[in-house]
A tleap script that builds the chain and sets N, CA, C and O, in Angstrom:
source leaprc.protein.ff14SB
mol = sequence {
  NMET VAL GLN PHE ASP PHE PRO ASP MET LYS
  ALA LYS GLU TYR ASP GLN VAL TRP GLN ASP
  LEU ARG ASN ALA GLY HIE ALA ASN PRO LYS
  GLY LEU ILE HIE HIE VAL GLY ALA PRO THR
  GLU LYS GLY MET LYS VAL VAL ASP ILE TRP
  GLU SER ALA GLU LYS PHE ASN GLU PHE GLY
  LYS THR LEU MET PRO ILE LEU THR LYS GLN
  GLY PHE LYS ALA THR GLU PRO VAL VAL LEU
  PRO ILE TYR THR VAL TYR ASP GLY GLY LYS
  SER VAL LEU ALA CSER
}
set mol.1.N position { 5.889 -0.014 -15.306 }
set mol.1.CA position { 4.580 -0.597 -15.102 }
set mol.1.C position { 4.752 -1.827 -14.225 }
set mol.1.O position { 5.673 -2.620 -14.421 }
set mol.2.N position { 3.869 -1.976 -13.270 }
set mol.2.CA position { 3.899 -3.110 -12.358 }
set mol.2.C position { 2.545 -3.804 -12.435 }
set mol.2.O position { 1.496 -3.169 -12.323 }
set mol.3.N position { 2.589 -5.127 -12.628 }
set mol.3.CA position { 1.354 -5.907 -12.725 }
set mol.3.C position { 1.386 -7.032 -11.705 }
set mol.3.O position { 2.357 -7.784 -11.621 }
set mol.4.N position { 0.311 -7.139 -10.931 }
set mol.4.CA position { 0.148 -8.209 -9.956 }
set mol.4.C position { -1.105 -9.002 -10.297 }
set mol.4.O position { -2.098 -8.440 -10.760 }
set mol.5.N position { -1.056 -10.295 -10.068 }
set mol.5.CA position { -2.253 -11.136 -10.079 }
set mol.5.C position { -2.395 -11.712 -8.680 }
set mol.5.O position { -1.445 -12.265 -8.125 }
set mol.6.N position { -3.581 -11.580 -8.118 }
set mol.6.CA position { -3.864 -12.091 -6.780 }
set mol.6.C position { -4.957 -13.147 -6.868 }
set mol.6.O position { -6.142 -12.825 -6.786 }
set mol.7.N position { -4.560 -14.421 -7.035 }
set mol.7.CA position { -5.558 -15.483 -7.094 }
set mol.7.C position { -6.364 -15.533 -5.801 }
set mol.7.O position { -5.826 -15.355 -4.708 }
set mol.8.N position { -7.635 -15.773 -5.944 }
set mol.8.CA position { -8.571 -15.949 -4.822 }
set mol.8.C position { -8.858 -14.673 -4.043 }
set mol.8.O position { -9.587 -14.731 -3.052 }
set mol.9.N position { -8.325 -13.533 -4.437 }
set mol.9.CA position { -8.643 -12.282 -3.741 }
set mol.9.C position { -10.008 -11.771 -4.214 }
set mol.9.O position { -10.276 -11.673 -5.411 }
set mol.10.N position { -10.837 -11.458 -3.261 }
set mol.10.CA position { -12.162 -10.901 -3.541 }
set mol.10.C position { -12.113 -9.379 -3.427 }
set mol.10.O position { -11.185 -8.819 -2.842 }
set mol.11.N position { -13.117 -8.721 -3.991 }
set mol.11.CA position { -13.171 -7.257 -3.961 }
set mol.11.C position { -13.146 -6.733 -2.521 }
set mol.11.O position { -12.511 -5.715 -2.247 }
set mol.12.N position { -13.825 -7.416 -1.608 }
set mol.12.CA position { -13.855 -6.987 -0.205 }
set mol.12.C position { -12.449 -7.023 0.393 }
set mol.12.O position { -12.078 -6.124 1.149 }
set mol.13.N position { -11.665 -8.048 0.064 }
set mol.13.CA position { -10.295 -8.162 0.574 }
set mol.13.C position { -9.392 -7.095 -0.056 }
set mol.13.O position { -8.532 -6.522 0.613 }
set mol.14.N position { -9.600 -6.842 -1.335 }
set mol.14.CA position { -8.873 -5.771 -2.030 }
set mol.14.C position { -9.137 -4.432 -1.334 }
set mol.14.O position { -8.214 -3.660 -1.074 }
set mol.15.N position { -10.414 -4.174 -1.038 }
set mol.15.CA position { -10.783 -2.935 -0.341 }
set mol.15.C position { -10.109 -2.848 1.027 }
set mol.15.O position { -9.690 -1.769 1.447 }
set mol.16.N position { -10.003 -3.980 1.721 }
set mol.16.CA position { -9.360 -3.986 3.041 }
set mol.16.C position { -7.871 -3.680 2.934 }
set mol.16.O position { -7.316 -2.991 3.790 }
set mol.17.N position { -7.215 -4.190 1.880 }
set mol.17.CA position { -5.803 -3.867 1.669 }
set mol.17.C position { -5.652 -2.359 1.514 }
set mol.17.O position { -4.755 -1.764 2.112 }
set mol.18.N position { -6.520 -1.734 0.718 }
set mol.18.CA position { -6.441 -0.271 0.551 }
set mol.18.C position { -6.702 0.450 1.876 }
set mol.18.O position { -6.047 1.448 2.177 }
set mol.19.N position { -7.646 -0.046 2.660 }
set mol.19.CA position { -7.903 0.588 3.957 }
set mol.19.C position { -6.674 0.482 4.852 }
set mol.19.O position { -6.312 1.446 5.527 }
set mol.20.N position { -6.036 -0.678 4.861 }
set mol.20.CA position { -4.818 -0.851 5.657 }
set mol.20.C position { -3.702 0.060 5.152 }
set mol.20.O position { -2.939 0.601 5.954 }
set mol.21.N position { -3.596 0.235 3.840 }
set mol.21.CA position { -2.597 1.163 3.286 }
set mol.21.C position { -2.877 2.593 3.724 }
set mol.21.O position { -1.955 3.322 4.089 }
set mol.22.N position { -4.141 2.998 3.690 }
set mol.22.CA position { -4.505 4.350 4.161 }
set mol.22.C position { -4.155 4.502 5.639 }
set mol.22.O position { -3.608 5.525 6.050 }
set mol.23.N position { -4.472 3.482 6.433 }
set mol.23.CA position { -4.161 3.530 7.864 }
set mol.23.C position { -2.659 3.623 8.121 }
set mol.23.O position { -2.232 4.155 9.146 }
set mol.24.N position { -1.861 3.106 7.191 }
set mol.24.CA position { -0.404 3.146 7.313 }
set mol.24.C position { 0.194 4.417 6.705 }
set mol.24.O position { 1.414 4.542 6.600 }
set mol.25.N position { -0.674 5.366 6.304 }
set mol.25.CA position { -0.196 6.638 5.766 }
set mol.25.C position { 0.041 6.644 4.269 }
set mol.25.O position { 0.741 7.517 3.756 }
set mol.26.N position { -0.536 5.679 3.557 }
set mol.26.CA position { -0.337 5.586 2.115 }
set mol.26.C position { -1.642 5.763 1.345 }
set mol.26.O position { -1.927 5.000 0.422 }
set mol.27.N position { -2.436 6.766 1.720 }
set mol.27.CA position { -3.661 7.047 0.977 }
set mol.27.C position { -3.330 7.438 -0.454 }
set mol.27.O position { -4.074 7.114 -1.380 }
set mol.28.N position { -2.222 8.128 -0.633 }
set mol.28.CA position { -1.721 8.520 -1.942 }
set mol.28.C position { -0.248 8.137 -2.010 }
set mol.28.O position { 0.626 8.962 -1.744 }
set mol.29.N position { 0.027 6.873 -2.370 }
set mol.29.CA position { 1.414 6.401 -2.346 }
set mol.29.C position { 2.344 7.277 -3.189 }
set mol.29.O position { 2.062 7.571 -4.350 }
set mol.30.N position { 3.449 7.683 -2.580 }
set mol.30.CA position { 4.412 8.554 -3.244 }
set mol.30.C position { 5.019 7.846 -4.458 }
set mol.30.O position { 5.590 6.762 -4.339 }
set mol.31.N position { 4.885 8.479 -5.626 }
set mol.31.CA position { 5.440 7.930 -6.857 }
set mol.31.C position { 4.442 7.156 -7.692 }
set mol.31.O position { 4.739 6.815 -8.837 }
set mol.32.N position { 3.254 6.865 -7.149 }
set mol.32.CA position { 2.232 6.146 -7.900 }
set mol.32.C position { 1.506 7.122 -8.814 }
set mol.32.O position { 0.944 8.115 -8.350 }
set mol.33.N position { 1.517 6.841 -10.109 }
set mol.33.CA position { 0.882 7.720 -11.089 }
set mol.33.C position { -0.535 7.245 -11.412 }
set mol.33.O position { -1.478 8.035 -11.386 }
set mol.34.N position { -0.683 5.955 -11.715 }
set mol.34.CA position { -1.996 5.364 -12.019 }
set mol.34.C position { -2.086 4.002 -11.353 }
set mol.34.O position { -1.099 3.276 -11.245 }
set mol.35.N position { -3.294 3.672 -10.910 }
set mol.35.CA position { -3.560 2.361 -10.318 }
set mol.35.C position { -4.882 1.858 -10.869 }
set mol.35.O position { -5.866 2.597 -10.907 }
set mol.36.N position { -4.908 0.590 -11.301 }
set mol.36.CA position { -6.139 -0.035 -11.758 }
set mol.36.C position { -6.246 -1.388 -11.077 }
set mol.36.O position { -5.308 -2.185 -11.110 }
set mol.37.N position { -7.382 -1.643 -10.465 }
set mol.37.CA position { -7.673 -2.952 -9.895 }
set mol.37.C position { -8.889 -3.514 -10.597 }
set mol.37.O position { -9.887 -2.812 -10.761 }
set mol.38.N position { -8.825 -4.775 -11.016 }
set mol.38.CA position { -9.928 -5.367 -11.760 }
set mol.38.C position { -10.169 -6.801 -11.302 }
set mol.38.O position { -9.225 -7.571 -11.127 }
set mol.39.N position { -11.447 -7.157 -11.107 }
set mol.39.CA position { -11.739 -8.546 -10.780 }
set mol.39.C position { -11.551 -9.418 -12.020 }
set mol.39.O position { -11.865 -9.011 -13.139 }
set mol.40.N position { -11.033 -10.618 -11.798 }
set mol.40.CA position { -10.882 -11.597 -12.866 }
set mol.40.C position { -11.609 -12.875 -12.450 }
set mol.40.O position { -12.157 -12.957 -11.350 }
set mol.41.N position { -11.609 -13.854 -13.323 }
set mol.41.CA position { -12.237 -15.134 -12.977 }
set mol.41.C position { -11.512 -15.810 -11.819 }
set mol.41.O position { -12.105 -16.610 -11.095 }
set mol.42.N position { -10.230 -15.489 -11.641 }
set mol.42.CA position { -9.419 -16.157 -10.623 }
set mol.42.C position { -9.176 -15.315 -9.376 }
set mol.42.O position { -8.728 -15.852 -8.363 }
set mol.43.N position { -9.454 -14.027 -9.414 }
set mol.43.CA position { -9.180 -13.152 -8.270 }
set mol.43.C position { -9.163 -11.702 -8.664 }
set mol.43.O position { -10.139 -11.190 -9.212 }
set mol.44.N position { -8.048 -11.023 -8.388 }
set mol.44.CA position { -7.896 -9.613 -8.748 }
set mol.44.C position { -6.599 -9.424 -9.527 }
set mol.44.O position { -5.598 -10.095 -9.274 }
set mol.45.N position { -6.640 -8.498 -10.478 }
set mol.45.CA position { -5.455 -8.084 -11.227 }
set mol.45.C position { -5.245 -6.609 -10.922 }
set mol.45.O position { -6.192 -5.822 -10.906 }
set mol.46.N position { -3.988 -6.246 -10.679 }
set mol.46.CA position { -3.630 -4.857 -10.399 }
set mol.46.C position { -2.548 -4.439 -11.390 }
set mol.46.O position { -1.562 -5.148 -11.595 }
set mol.47.N position { -2.752 -3.280 -11.996 }
set mol.47.CA position { -1.749 -2.699 -12.885 }
set mol.47.C position { -1.487 -1.280 -12.408 }
set mol.47.O position { -2.403 -0.463 -12.307 }
set mol.48.N position { -0.226 -1.001 -12.117 }
set mol.48.CA position { 0.192 0.324 -11.634 }
set mol.48.C position { 1.207 0.930 -12.588 }
set mol.48.O position { 1.971 0.225 -13.246 }
set mol.49.N position { 1.195 2.244 -12.643 }
set mol.49.CA position { 2.251 3.007 -13.302 }
set mol.49.C position { 2.937 3.811 -12.200 }
set mol.49.O position { 2.301 4.596 -11.497 }
set mol.50.N position { 4.244 3.601 -12.062 }
set mol.50.CA position { 5.039 4.266 -11.033 }
set mol.50.C position { 6.064 5.190 -11.676 }
set mol.50.O position { 6.485 4.972 -12.812 }
set mol.51.N position { 6.457 6.213 -10.947 }
set mol.51.CA position { 7.513 7.113 -11.424 }
set mol.51.C position { 8.818 6.364 -11.638 }
set mol.51.O position { 9.584 6.682 -12.547 }
set mol.52.N position { 9.069 5.366 -10.796 }
set mol.52.CA position { 10.309 4.589 -10.909 }
set mol.52.C position { 10.151 3.275 -10.167 }
set mol.52.O position { 9.288 3.130 -9.300 }
set mol.53.N position { 10.996 2.325 -10.522 }
set mol.53.CA position { 11.013 1.044 -9.807 }
set mol.53.C position { 11.400 1.258 -8.354 }
set mol.53.O position { 10.909 0.557 -7.469 }
set mol.54.N position { 12.266 2.208 -8.104 }
set mol.54.CA position { 12.702 2.487 -6.730 }
set mol.54.C position { 11.527 2.921 -5.854 }
set mol.54.O position { 11.417 2.500 -4.703 }
set mol.55.N position { 10.646 3.770 -6.407 }
set mol.55.CA position { 9.489 4.225 -5.611 }
set mol.55.C position { 8.528 3.073 -5.354 }
set mol.55.O position { 7.945 2.969 -4.274 }
set mol.56.N position { 8.365 2.201 -6.360 }
set mol.56.CA position { 7.528 1.017 -6.141 }
set mol.56.C position { 8.142 0.120 -5.070 }
set mol.56.O position { 7.434 -0.356 -4.183 }
set mol.57.N position { 9.439 -0.111 -5.143 }
set mol.57.CA position { 10.103 -0.970 -4.154 }
set mol.57.C position { 9.976 -0.408 -2.745 }
set mol.57.O position { 9.801 -1.165 -1.791 }
set mol.58.N position { 10.063 0.898 -2.606 }
set mol.58.CA position { 9.895 1.526 -1.293 }
set mol.58.C position { 8.474 1.291 -0.773 }
set mol.58.O position { 8.288 0.948 0.395 }
set mol.59.N position { 7.479 1.475 -1.634 }
set mol.59.CA position { 6.085 1.237 -1.274 }
set mol.59.C position { 5.868 -0.230 -0.903 }
set mol.59.O position { 5.081 -0.534 -0.007 }
set mol.60.N position { 6.556 -1.130 -1.584 }
set mol.60.CA position { 6.420 -2.557 -1.317 }
set mol.60.C position { 6.768 -2.934 0.111 }
set mol.60.O position { 6.275 -3.937 0.627 }
set mol.61.N position { 7.620 -2.130 0.760 }
set mol.61.CA position { 7.986 -2.394 2.158 }
set mol.61.C position { 6.782 -2.266 3.079 }
set mol.61.O position { 6.756 -2.865 4.154 }
set mol.62.N position { 5.785 -1.489 2.666 }
set mol.62.CA position { 4.540 -1.372 3.421 }
set mol.62.C position { 3.497 -2.351 2.892 }
set mol.62.O position { 2.774 -2.975 3.669 }
set mol.63.N position { 3.421 -2.484 1.563 }
set mol.63.CA position { 2.398 -3.326 0.945 }
set mol.63.C position { 2.548 -4.803 1.304 }
set mol.63.O position { 1.567 -5.446 1.678 }
set mol.64.N position { 3.735 -5.339 1.199 }
set mol.64.CA position { 3.914 -6.785 1.365 }
set mol.64.C position { 3.496 -7.285 2.755 }
set mol.64.O position { 2.829 -8.317 2.838 }
set mol.65.N position { 3.856 -6.602 3.846 }
set mol.65.CA position { 3.368 -7.069 5.157 }
set mol.65.C position { 1.841 -6.999 5.275 }
set mol.65.O position { 1.236 -7.829 5.953 }
set mol.66.N position { 1.227 -6.031 4.630 }
set mol.66.CA position { -0.236 -5.928 4.660 }
set mol.66.C position { -0.857 -7.114 3.929 }
set mol.66.O position { -1.823 -7.706 4.411 }
set mol.67.N position { -0.303 -7.462 2.768 }
set mol.67.CA position { -0.818 -8.617 2.028 }
set mol.67.C position { -0.652 -9.901 2.845 }
set mol.67.O position { -1.546 -10.746 2.880 }
set mol.68.N position { 0.490 -10.033 3.493 }
set mol.68.CA position { 0.744 -11.212 4.327 }
set mol.68.C position { -0.256 -11.276 5.472 }
set mol.68.O position { -0.788 -12.342 5.783 }
set mol.69.N position { -0.510 -10.127 6.100 }
set mol.69.CA position { -1.481 -10.061 7.200 }
set mol.69.C position { -2.872 -10.488 6.732 }
set mol.69.O position { -3.623 -11.110 7.483 }
set mol.70.N position { -3.207 -10.151 5.492 }
set mol.70.CA position { -4.517 -10.512 4.932 }
set mol.70.C position { -4.564 -11.966 4.473 }
set mol.70.O position { -5.618 -12.459 4.071 }
set mol.71.N position { -3.410 -12.660 4.534 }
set mol.71.CA position { -3.386 -14.072 4.183 }
set mol.71.C position { -3.017 -14.366 2.742 }
set mol.71.O position { -3.229 -15.478 2.258 }
set mol.72.N position { -2.462 -13.370 2.048 }
set mol.72.CA position { -2.073 -13.574 0.657 }
set mol.72.C position { -0.572 -13.746 0.559 }
set mol.72.O position { 0.200 -12.999 1.159 }
set mol.73.N position { -0.173 -14.755 -0.215 }
set mol.73.CA position { 1.247 -14.981 -0.434 }
set mol.73.C position { 1.816 -13.827 -1.236 }
set mol.73.O position { 1.137 -13.244 -2.081 }
set mol.74.N position { 3.061 -13.507 -0.964 }
set mol.74.CA position { 3.741 -12.465 -1.742 }
set mol.74.C position { 3.926 -12.989 -3.161 }
set mol.74.O position { 4.725 -13.895 -3.401 }
set mol.75.N position { 3.192 -12.419 -4.081 }
set mol.75.CA position { 3.320 -12.818 -5.474 }
set mol.75.C position { 4.359 -11.929 -6.145 }
set mol.75.O position { 4.484 -10.748 -5.822 }
set mol.76.N position { 5.085 -12.500 -7.061 }
set mol.76.CA position { 6.082 -11.720 -7.788 }
set mol.76.C position { 5.379 -10.823 -8.796 }
set mol.76.O position { 4.643 -11.317 -9.651 }
set mol.77.N position { 5.587 -9.535 -8.712 }
set mol.77.CA position { 4.987 -8.659 -9.717 }
set mol.77.C position { 5.755 -8.770 -11.034 }
set mol.77.O position { 6.937 -9.113 -11.061 }
set mol.78.N position { 5.058 -8.473 -12.105 }
set mol.78.CA position { 5.708 -8.332 -13.407 }
set mol.78.C position { 6.031 -6.853 -13.543 }
set mol.78.O position { 5.126 -6.019 -13.536 }
set mol.79.N position { 7.303 -6.521 -13.664 }
set mol.79.CA position { 7.742 -5.127 -13.780 }
set mol.79.C position { 8.312 -4.944 -15.181 }
set mol.79.O position { 9.243 -5.643 -15.581 }
set mol.80.N position { 7.742 -3.999 -15.920 }
set mol.80.CA position { 8.149 -3.752 -17.301 }
set mol.80.C position { 8.412 -2.268 -17.507 }
set mol.80.O position { 7.701 -1.429 -16.953 }
set mol.81.N position { 9.418 -1.938 -18.293 }
set mol.81.CA position { 9.613 -0.525 -18.632 }
set mol.81.C position { 8.501 -0.090 -19.590 }
set mol.81.O position { 8.078 -0.860 -20.453 }
set mol.82.N position { 8.044 1.123 -19.432 }
set mol.82.CA position { 6.976 1.638 -20.288 }
set mol.82.C position { 7.576 2.171 -21.578 }
set mol.82.O position { 8.548 2.926 -21.570 }
set mol.83.N position { 6.979 1.763 -22.675 }
set mol.83.CA position { 7.405 2.264 -23.975 }
set mol.83.C position { 6.575 3.480 -24.384 }
set mol.83.O position { 7.113 4.485 -24.848 }
set mol.84.N position { 5.269 3.373 -24.208 }
set mol.84.CA position { 4.406 4.494 -24.573 }
set mol.84.C position { 3.180 4.525 -23.674 }
set mol.84.O position { 2.775 3.504 -23.117 }
set mol.85.N position { 2.598 5.707 -23.540 }
set mol.85.CA position { 1.387 5.897 -22.747 }
set mol.85.C position { 0.390 6.675 -23.608 }
set mol.85.O position { 0.740 7.688 -24.213 }
set mol.86.N position { -0.829 6.204 -23.655 }
set mol.86.CA position { -1.908 6.925 -24.337 }
set mol.86.C position { -2.802 7.479 -23.253 }
set mol.86.O position { -3.303 6.730 -22.415 }
set mol.87.N position { -3.007 8.789 -23.258 }
set mol.87.CA position { -3.767 9.437 -22.188 }
set mol.87.C position { -4.647 10.519 -22.770 }
set mol.87.O position { -4.167 11.602 -23.104 }
set mol.88.N position { -5.929 10.236 -22.895 }
set mol.88.CA position { -6.900 11.233 -23.342 }
set mol.88.C position { -6.571 11.869 -24.684 }
set mol.88.O position { -6.650 13.088 -24.834 }
set mol.89.N position { -6.209 11.063 -25.638 }
set mol.89.CA position { -5.923 11.589 -26.965 }
set mol.89.C position { -4.468 11.963 -27.176 }
set mol.89.O position { -4.089 12.400 -28.263 }
set mol.90.N position { -3.646 11.794 -26.139 }
set mol.90.CA position { -2.233 12.108 -26.243 }
set mol.90.C position { -1.443 10.807 -26.191 }
set mol.90.O position { -1.688 9.967 -25.326 }
set mol.91.N position { -0.523 10.641 -27.084 }
set mol.91.CA position { 0.371 9.508 -27.035 }
set mol.91.C position { 1.762 10.049 -26.743 }
set mol.91.O position { 2.295 10.861 -27.500 }
set mol.92.N position { 2.336 9.601 -25.658 }
set mol.92.CA position { 3.630 10.139 -25.229 }
set mol.92.C position { 4.628 8.990 -25.186 }
set mol.92.O position { 4.395 7.986 -24.512 }
set mol.93.N position { 5.720 9.131 -25.892 }
set mol.93.CA position { 6.774 8.127 -25.861 }
set mol.93.C position { 7.516 8.265 -24.548 }
set mol.93.O position { 8.013 9.340 -24.210 }
set mol.94.N position { 7.587 7.162 -23.807 }
set mol.94.CA position { 8.303 7.186 -22.529 }
set mol.94.C position { 9.799 7.076 -22.792 }
set mol.94.O position { 10.238 6.465 -23.766 }
set mol.95.N position { 10.560 7.683 -21.902 }
set mol.95.CA position { 12.016 7.576 -22.069 }
set mol.95.C position { 12.635 6.807 -20.938 }
set mol.95.O position { 13.851 6.619 -20.912 }
savepdb mol mol.pdb
quit
């Protein structure tokens, strides 16, 4: 699981990051299982579930320059191993 907080990011800027990712060939980032973006009082919070840290790191090579271009500092993501996932009535222990 990867969690980012983007202080001062507005929904319009978040949408532009996704448009830039699509333009860079990442409409469906390889290895991304779930993505959630939510507005907060301070900006935007993003929580992703990736197949592996390696796939996230590979995607980051495209994401980070886009964020920099949009004027956002590279924030350190919180990366945590998943213990369990609840999905539509199913609870699956992650390994």
